[in-house]
N, C-alpha and C positions, 0 to 999 in steps of 0.2 A: 503493499498499500504506499503509495507515493502522493496522490493526489485525491482530491473528493472525487466521486462519482457525479455531484451535480453542484448547483451553485451553495454559497454558503447562506445559513438563515441565522440571524439574531435572534436569541430566545428572550434574554433579559440584557439590559446594560446598568452600569452602575451609575446611577443620575439623580436618586434622593440624596438629601443631607446626611439621614443614617447611614449611607454607603462610603462617607467621608475615611478614608485611612489617616490621611496626614495632608497638613494644610502646607503650601509652600515649599514642596518636593523638588529639589534639583532632579533633573534628570533629562539627559539629550541635551544637556547646555542650556536648558529652559526652566522656568519655575513653573510647577503646575501644583492645582490641588488636584490630590490623587484619591479616587475612588475605587471600591474593590468589590467585587463579587466571584467568589469561588465556589469549589464544591460541589457541581451541581450534581443530583441526583434526580432521575425522573421514573416516574410509576405510572401506572395506569389505573386510574379509579372512578369505577361507574361510569365508563366508556369517555372519560375526558383523561386527557395527559396532563399532568402535575408536576413541573420541574421546581424542585426543593435546592436552594441555594442559601449560601452563607454570605454575609456583607459586613462591610468595613472592616475594623483592624482587629485581630485575634486577641490582643492584648487589652482592649478596653470593655468596658461594660456596655457599650452598644453592640457589639458582634454578637449577630442572632442569625436565625433561620427565616427564610420568608419564602414565596412561591411565584409562578406564573403558571396560568394554565392555556392549554389548547385544545381543539376539537381533534386535532391531527398532528402526529408527531412531527411533522413538518411546518407547524404555525399555520396561522400567525398567533403569536403567543401574548398574554394579556398578563398584566403583572398590577391591575388596576386595584388600589387600596394599601399600595406599598409603601405609599408616600410618608407615613409615619411612622414607620420602622417595622422591624423583623414582627410576623403577627403567628408565626409557628412558634416559635421558641424565644424567649429572650432573657436576659438575665434577671433572678429573681433572688433579693438579697437573703442572705444566710441558705441558700439552696444551691443555685448554680448561678455563676460568674463568666462573662463570655462564653455562653456555650454556641457550639458549630461545629461547622467542618464534618458532617454527619453521613450517614447513610442508612437508607430505608430497606426493609427486607420484611419477610411473612413470618413469625415462629411458629413453633411446632404447634401450637394452639391456634393457628387461622388466622391472630390478630397481626394488624399492622404495626412494626416497631420503627424508631428512629435512634440509631445508635450514636451518639456524637460525644464531643469533651468538651470540658468547662473547668476552668481553674478553680483550685481549692481554696478555701477561706484564708489560707496566709499568701496565695497567690504565688506559689513556688512549684507548682506542678498543675498539667492539665490532667485531668481523669478522665476515663471512660463514662459513661451512663447510657442506659438504655431505657426509653420509655415508650409507653403506647402512642400511637398516632391516633387521635380522634377526629373525625371527618363532620364537622359541623355544618348547620346552613351557612357560616360564614365563611367554609374553607376549612383546610386543615389545622389541627392543633395539637401540641405536644405539652402536656403539664410533668414537670420533673417531678418525681416521687422520693427523690432523696439526694443527699449531698453527693455521695460518689459510689459506684459499684463496689463491691468487696473486692478485695484482693485474694 
């Protein structure tokens, strides 16, 4: 594989304030406000595709998981509602800090889960978490159930 079979298609762009990684970053000889989205994971749910992604800097509390949807894998993709911040998973004091860079999977119980990492309370290590994905009328959501997975 050395080239795409068709034309490229944009799924989501890092364009909202909450996806700002760093202001005034020097890169390629210019100064930029650097926005980031990363870690995409696409699932098919109830006949629609859902692309989960993480945004902003993994080192801060704004880092979290949001999504875009499409009727076809080739798009067009819609992320309406993502302007205010990550809707699927975000920092919750004393539970998870900076959760993201996730993957979706179906567990042996048939439920859909999100595996992701988040900072411990001391911000010394990012630990793995696994929590159920809840499909609500407002879209997918994930509620952290504990501070970290057992070792």
